[in-house]
VEXFI-239741 format. One record per atom (N, C-alpha, C): x negated, y negated, z. Coordinates in steps of 0.02 Angstrom, whole numbers, plus 32768, in hexadecimal, padded with zeros to 4 digits. Atoms other than C-alpha are relative to their C-alpha. Layout:
N
XYZ ...
END
This chain:
271
8009804C8003 35845F946852 801B7FE58043 7FEF801C7FC7 358F5F3668F5 803D7FC87FF8 7FC58031800D 36305ECE6915 800A7FE68044 7FF080247FCC 36585E536999 804F80068011 7FB57FF27FEF 36FC5E8F69EF 80207FC38026 7FDE80367FD3 371B5E096A74 7FE77FBF7FE4 80158043801F 36FD5D7469FE 80367FED7FC9 7FD980138033 37685D106980 7FE0800E7FBC 80177FF68045 37585D5068CE 80277FE67FC7 7FD7801F8037 37DC5CEE6877 8031802B7FE5 7FCD7FD38016 38445D876860 800A80378037 7FFC7FCA7FD2 388D5E1B68BF 7FCC80347FFA 803E7FCB8009 37FC5E9368E1 7FF6802C803B 80077FD57FCC 38015ED96990 803480387FFB 7FD77FC6800A 38425F8A698D 800C80248042 7FF77FD87FC3 38955FFC6A0E 7FC380368011 803C7FD37FF5 3802607769F0 7FCB7FD9801E 8036801D7FDA 37885FFA6A24 80117FF18043 7FE5800A7FBD 37ED5FD06AC0 7FF3803F8027 80057FBB7FE3 37F3608C6AE5 7FB4800C8010 804B7FF17FF6 3735609B6ACF 7FE67FDB803B 801B80287FC6 3716600D6B48 801B801E8042 7FE37FE27FC4 378F60576BC9 7FDB803F8018 801C7FC37FF7 374061026BB4 7FB57FFB801C 8042800E7FEA 368D60BB6BCB 7FFC7FE08041 8004801A7FBC 36B4605E6C65 802180308037 7FDF7FDA7FD4 372F60D36CBA 7FEC80498002 80147FBB8009 36E9617B6C7E 801E80257FD1 7FE87FCF8037 370462056BFC 802E802D802A 7FCF7FCF7FDE 379A624B6C61 803D7FE38005 7FBD80197FFA 384962316C8C 80137FEF8048 7FF8801A7FB9 388261CC6D27 80487FE18002 7FC980287FEF 3921618C6D77 7FE57FC5802B 8013803A7FD9 390860E06DB9 801E7FF98043 7FE480067FC0 391F60AC6E6D 802B7FC68007 7FCF803B7FFE 39B9603A6E50 804280208001 7FBC7FE98003 3A73604F6E55 800C80428028 7FEC7FC07FE1 3ABB60FD6E7B 7FD2803D7FF5 80327FCB8017 3A2461596E2C 8022803B7FE2 7FD47FC58020 3AA061C56DCC 801A80368037 7FEF7FCD7FC7 3AE5620F6E70 803E80277FE1 7FCD7FD08016 3B5862A76E47 8032800E8035 7FD17FEC7FD1 3BFB62C76E96 8030803E7FDC 7FD47FCB8018 3C5D636E6E7A 80487FF0800B 7FB680137FF7 3D11633D6E5A 802D803F7FFE 7FD97FC47FFF 3D5963E66E33 7FE2803B7FE5 801E7FBF801E 3D3664976DEC 7FE07FF67FBC 800F80088049 3D1C644D6D41 7FE97FBB7FF2 8016804E800C 3CE963906D5B 7FD17FE8802F 802580267FD2 3C60632F6DA6 7FF87FBC7FE8 8007804C8015 3C3D62736DAD 7FB47FF28007 803D801D7FF7 3B9462276D89 80037FB58007 7FFC80497FEF 3B7561806DDD 7FD17FD77FCE 802980328025 3B2160E76D9C 7FB5800B8004 80437FF77FF4 3A6760DE6D7F 7FE07FE77FBE 802C80128038 39D560B26D0D 7FCA803C7FFD 802F7FCA7FFE 395A61336CC8 7FD57FE77FBD 8030800B8037 38C161306C51 7FF5804C7FEA 80137FC0801A 38AB61CA6BE3 7FCD7FF67FC9 803880078035 380D61D16B7A 7FFD7FC17FEA 7FFD804E800E 380A61126B85 80437FE37FEA 7FC080188011 38BE61056B50 80267FE98041 7FD880197FC5 3924609A6BCF 804C800F7FF2 7FBA7FEE8006 39D460DA6BED 80247FE3803D 7FDE80197FC9 3A5360826C59 804980117FFF 7FB57FEF7FF4 3AFA60C06CA0 801A7FCF8035 7FE080377FD8 3B5C60296CE4 803A8014801F 7FBE7FE97FDC 3BFA60886D18 7FFE804D8008 80067FB97FF6 3C0E61386D5D 801F80227FC3 7FE87FDA8037 3C3961C36CDE 80158043801A 7FEA7FB67FF4 3CA262676CE7 7FE680217FCF 80137FD2802D 3C6262FC6C9C 802180428004 7FD67FC47FFD 3CBC639E6C78 7FCE803E8002 80257FBE7FF6 3C6D64476CAE 803180367FE4 7FD77FC78018 3CAE64DD6C52 800F802C8038 7FF47FD67FCC 3D06654D6CC7 7FD880448005 801E7FC37FF7 3CAC65DF6D13 802E803C7FF9 7FD87FC68006 3CDF66936D07 7FF3802C803F 800A7FD97FC6 3D0767056D98 7FCF80437FF5 80337FC87FFB 3C7867856DC8 7FC57FED7FD5 803B80188024 3BFD671B6D5D 7FDC7FC38018 8027803B7FEF 3B7866996D7D 7FE47FDB7FC8 8017802B8037 3B3B660C6D13 7FE37FC18015 8020803F7FF5 3AC165786D17 80147FCD7FC6 7FF78036802E 3AFB64D76CBC 7FC97FCF8009 802E80397FF9 3A8964456CA1 80257FBA7FEB 7FEC803E8012 3ABA63916C9E 7FC77FD87FEE 803C80228011 3A4463326C37 80137FBC7FDC 7FF78033802A 3A3062896BE7 7FE280057FBC 801C7FEA8042 3A1A62A76B2B 7FFA7FC27FDB 80148037802F 39C162306ABA 8004801E7FB5 7FF77FED8042 39EF62406A01 7FEE7FCB7FCF 8009802C8031 39B361F46965 801D801B7FBC 7FDA7FE68036 3A2F61FE68D9 7FF07FDE7FBB 800A801E8049 3A4561C36824 7FEF7FB38006 801880448002 39F2612067F9 7FD77FF08041 802980097FC4 3986613E6897 80257FD68038 7FD8801B7FC9 3A136101690A 7FF6802B803E 80087FDB7FBD 39ED613369C0 80347FF7802B 7FC680057FD2 3A63615A6A48 7FEE802D8039 800F7FD07FCB 3A6661AF6AF1 804880048028 7FC37FF27FE1 3AF461FD6B4D 7FEE803B8037 80097FC57FD2 3B0E627B6BE6 8025803C7FDD 7FE57FC78026 3B3163256BA9 7FF9803B803A 80027FC07FDC 3B5B63CB6C09 7FE0803B7FC9 801A7FC88025 3AF2645A6BBF 801280448023 7FDF7FC17FE3 3B4D65006BDF 7FC8803B7FFE 80297FC97FFA 3AEA65936C1D 802280427FE5 7FE17FBF8017 3B0366496BF5 801580288041 7FEB7FDD7FC5 3B6F66A96C6F 7FE180458008 80217FC17FEB 3B2867446CC7 80178017803C 7FF97FDE7FC7 3B4467C26D4E 7FCB7FFE802B 803C80007FDB 3A9467B06D82 7FEA7FBE8018 8016803B7FE8 3A23671D6DAA 80067FC77FBB 7FFA802C8043 3A5266896D2D 7FBE7FD67FFA 8033802D8018 39D566246CD5 801B7FBF7FEC 7FE4803E801E 39D965726C9F 800280037FAC 800580018047 3A0865526BEC 7FCA7FDA7FDD 803780228025 398B65186B68 80127FB47FEE 7FFB804C8011 397764566B4D 7FD17FF27FCA 802B801A8031 392863EE6ACA 7FC67FDF8024 803980107FDE 387663CB6AFB 7FD07FD87FD7 80328029802B 382163726A65 800D7FB58011 7FFB80497FF0 380262C26A9E 80087FD67FC2 7FFF8035803C 383A62336A2E 7FC07FDC7FF1 803F8016800F 378A61F46A48 7FD2802D7FD5 80227FD1802E 374F628D69E2 8030800E7FC2 7FD37FF4803F 37D76279695D 803C802A800A 7FC17FDE7FF6 386562DE69B3 80387FD57FF3 7FC480288010 391462A7697D 803580188032 7FCD7FEE7FCE 396D62FE6A0E 7FD480108043 80277FF97FC5 392A62FC6AC0 802F7FFD803E 7FDE7FFB7FC8 396F63326B67 7FE27FF7803F 802180047FC1 394A62F16C0E 8030801E8039 7FD77FDD7FCC 3992636B6C93 80097FD2803E 7FF780257FC3 39EA63156D24 801280308038 7FEB7FD17FCB 3A42639D6D81 8007804A7FE2 7FF17FB28008 3A59645F6D89 804080058021 7FC27FF07FE2 3B0C648F6DA2 800980498003 7FF57FB47FFC 3B18653E6DE9 804280128007 7FB47FE87FF3 3BC0659A6DD5 7FF880488010 7FF77FB57FE5 3BE9663A6E33 804480117FF9 7FB37FF5800D 3C8A667A6DEC 80207FBE7FE2 7FE1803A801A 3CFE65E56DD9 7FEA7FC5802E 801D80317FCC 3CA265836E61 7FC47FE07FF0 803B8026800C 3C2D64F76E45 7FD57FFD803D 802C80087FCD 3B9A65026EB8 7FE77FB68013 801C80457FF3 3B30646E6F03 7FCF7FF17FC2 802C8018803A 3AE0640E6E70 7FB87FF98016 804980087FF0 3A2064106E73 7FEA7FC87FCF 801F80358025 39CD63706E40 7FC180197FE1 80377FEE8029 394663846DB9 7FCE7FCC7FF0 802280398015 390062D86DA9 7FD87FE88036 802C80227FD3 387A626B6DFA 80177FB88005 7FF580477FFB 38A661C16E40 7FB67FD48001 803B802C7FFF 3823613D6E0B 80057FCF802E 7FFE80347FD0 37FC60D16E98 7FE87FB87FDF 8016803C8020 37E060126E6F 7FB97FEF8017 804380167FF6 373E5FBB6E6D 7FFA7FE28047 800580177FB7 37605F646F15 7FF380368031 80107FCA7FDB 375C60116F62 7FB180157FFE 80477FEE800D 36B660306F15 7FD67FD68022 802780307FDE 36755F8D6F55 8000800B804A 7FFE7FEF7FC0 36B05FB37003 7FD380398019 80207FCA7FF8 3663605C6FFA 7FB07FF78000 8041800F8001 35B9600E6FDA 7FE97FC78033 801280367FCD 35C25F887060 7FEC80228040 80177FE27FC1 35595FBA70FD 802D7FE88037 7FE280117FC0 35AF5FBD71A2 7FD48019803D 802A7FEF7FC6 35505FBA723F 8020800B8041 7FE07FF57FBC 3571600072F0 7FC580158027 80317FE77FD3 351760467383 801F802E8034 7FE77FCE7FCA 352060D67407 7FC57FFD802E 803A80027FC8 34BF60CF74A9 7FE08045800A 802B7FBF7FF8 3432614C74C1 800B80198048 80007FE07FBA 345061BD7555 7FBE7FF68021 803780077FD3 33D661A575E4 7FCF7FC37FED 8026803C801A 33A660F7759B 802D7FC18006 7FD6803D8002 33E7604675A4 7FFE7FE47FB8 800280178049 33C7603374E6 803280217FD6 7FCB7FE3802A 3432605B744F 7FE680117FC7 80127FE68042 342460B873AC 80267FDE7FD1 7FDC802D8035 344D604F7315 802180357FCD 7FD67FD48031 34D260A5729F 800C7FD07FC7 7FF0802D803E 34E2606571E8 802680377FD3 7FD67FDB802F 357160AC717D 80057FE07FB8 7FF980168048 3570609E70BE 802B80337FE1 7FD07FCD8015 360B60F47079 8010802F8033 7FF87FCE7FCC 3614619670D5 7FC58012801E 80407FEA7FE3 355D61A370FA 7FEC7FD1803F 801980267FC8 3521616E71AA 7FBB8014800F 80447FF27FE9 3470615E71D8 7FF47FDC8046 8015801B7FBF 342861457287 7FB87FFA800A 8048800C7FF7 338960FE72C0 7FF67FD6803B 801180287FC6 333560B67356 7FB580128017 80427FF47FDA 328C60A473B4 800C7FE1803D 7FE980147FC3 32B8609D7467 7FD88024803A 80297FE37FC4 327460BB751F 803880228025 7FDA7FDF7FCF 32C0613C758E 7FFC7FE68047 800380197FBC 32F26103763D 800A80338032 7FF67FC87FCD 331461AC768E 7FE380437FDC 801E7FBF8017 32C66259767C 804680287FF4 7FC97FC68009 333862EE763B 7FE1803A7FE5 80187FC38020 331B639D7614 8043802D7FF3 7FC57FDB801A 33A963F375BC 7FF180447FDB 800E7FC18022 339264AF759D 803180177FD2 7FD27FED802B 343464BB753C 80297FC27FF0 7FD68039800E 34B9644E74F5 80257FE38036 7FE0801D7FCD 34F063D67579 80287FC17FEC 7FD3803B8011 357F63557565 7FE27FC08027 800D803D7FE3 355362A37584 803F7FCE7FFC 7FCA80358002 35C4620975A4 80097FD47FC6 8001802E803A 358F61A57511 8027801A7FC3 7FDC7FEC803A 360061AF7475 7FF37FD97FBE 800A80218041 35ED618B73BC 803F7FD67FF2 7FC780288014 366360F7738F 802A801A7FC0 7FCE7FF28040 36F961107315 7FE07FDE7FC4 801780158046 36C960F3725E 7FB4801E7FF5 80467FE6800A 361E6144727A 7FFF804D8017 7FFD7FBC7FE3 365761F372BA 800180307FC4 80027FD28041 3635628A724C 8040801F7FF4 7FC47FE2800D 36AF62E071E6 800980478024 7FEE7FC07FDD 370963867224 7FD280387FEA 802B7FC48014 369463FB71BD 7FB97FE9800B 8045800D7FF6 35F063A671F7 7FF97FED8048 801080197FBD 359563677293 7FC97FCA7FF7 803980347FFD 353462CD72BD 7FC280188022 80387FE67FE1 3487630272DC 7FC67FC67FFE 8034802D7FF8 3400628B7321 7FC5801E8027 803A7FD97FE1 335062C0734B 7FD07FC8801A 802B80357FE4 32DF626473BD 7FB98023801A 803C7FE77FE6 3227627973E7 7FCD7FD18000 8039802E7FF7 3186621D7422 7FC280167FDF 80447FF38022 30D5621473DD 7FDF803C8019 80267FC57FE0 309662957459 8028803C7FFD 7FE27FCB8009 3124630C7440 801780188045 7FED7FE97FBC 3143631474FF 80537FF78002 7FB8800C8007 31F662D374DA 801680157FC0 7FE17FE7803D 3260632F745C 804280188011 7FBC7FF67FF6 33146338744F 802F7FF77FC4 7FD3800C8031 33AF634973E7 80437FE28020 7FC280197FF4 345362E273F4 802F801A7FCA 7FC97FF0802E 34F1633773A9 803D7FD9800E 7FBA80247FFB 359162D77386 803380247FE2 7FC47FDE8018 363A631D7367 80317FD07FDE 7FCB8027801B 36C962DC7305 802A7FD58027 7FDB802C7FD0 371C629B73A2 7FD27FCE8022 802780377FE0 3683623273CA 7FD880158038 802B7FEA7FBE 363F629E745D 7FC280177FE8 80427FF28013 358A62C2745F 7FE5802E8036 802C7FCD7FD3 3519634E74AC 7FBC7FFB7FF5 804980078000 3465634674D2 7FDE8042800D 80297FBF7FF4 33E163D674C3 7FB47FE67FF3 804680138005 332C63B374EA 7FE77FE68042 802280187FCB 32B3635D755E 7FE77FBD7FF9 801C80488005 328A62A47581 7FE87FE68040 801D80177FC7 3222624475F6 7FFF7FB1800C 7FFE80447FF1 323161967648 7FC47FDB7FE3 80398025801C 31CE611375EB 7FE680117FC0 801A7FE5803D 31B461747553 80207FD87FC2 7FE480218040 31CA611A74A7 801280307FCD 7FE87FC5802B 323D61867438 80187FE27FBB 7FE3800E8041 325B617C7383 803E802F7FF7 7FC37FD18016 330F61B67350 80177FF27FC1 7FEA8001804C 335561DC72A7 803B802F7FF6 7FCA7FCD800F 33EC62307265 80287FEB7FBD 7FD88012803E 3467623771CD 803B802F8002 7FC57FDF8006 351B627771B4 80327FE27FDC 7FC480118028 35BE6272715B 80347FF1802A 7FC680137FD9 3652621A71A2 803D801F7FDA 7FBE7FE5801C 370A6249718B 80147FCF7FC9 
END
């Protein structure tokens, strides 16, 4: 039977289950730390104590808030053995369906070999689970020493970041051997380049030759990619490639002739 949740019913009727369903439907069926406060930053205090900072998280639609830092005790390690512990946010539904959440250290099994993470509760409360764990950190222990904690959560960016990532940003780079410019448009991390221009000088590049023009900041390719722009005219007499580096430098490869109308296009990923 359908029920109006966000409406006056003359009695208490909105439930935590309905709020969790709405959160999960909007934010996704996963677990997230929100991009506010300390984002549950961890500090190793001693060989058996860590501090978890403030933060907000959503686990399976359940919103959990930590308004003040919290100290957690890690069971001492053993000489000659290794162990992985997990710090989790644990959801629990107890008697009379009372729900709660708390930070818990789940102790792993000591071993002289390669340690593995301990088992956690994975049945979502959205599916009827009464205990559910959202892993926040892995705490590696080597003997009695706590190693560097490993974050296991995703930080969910706010909607304002999504809006910014979808807003087009325009720029331009001058075409070598021309007095015209190639138009650059960036949406998120994707850059497209396009132009229909006239060359003002001849060039014949038999190999990759550096040119003085540079791609402006904000449009340069990431370190694991290259900006590639291809130019050609209708007759095919002019054909070339422009390669751009993460530093903005460009190299030219191909042939062009004065007065030829050239179409240029390209696409790459920025840093």
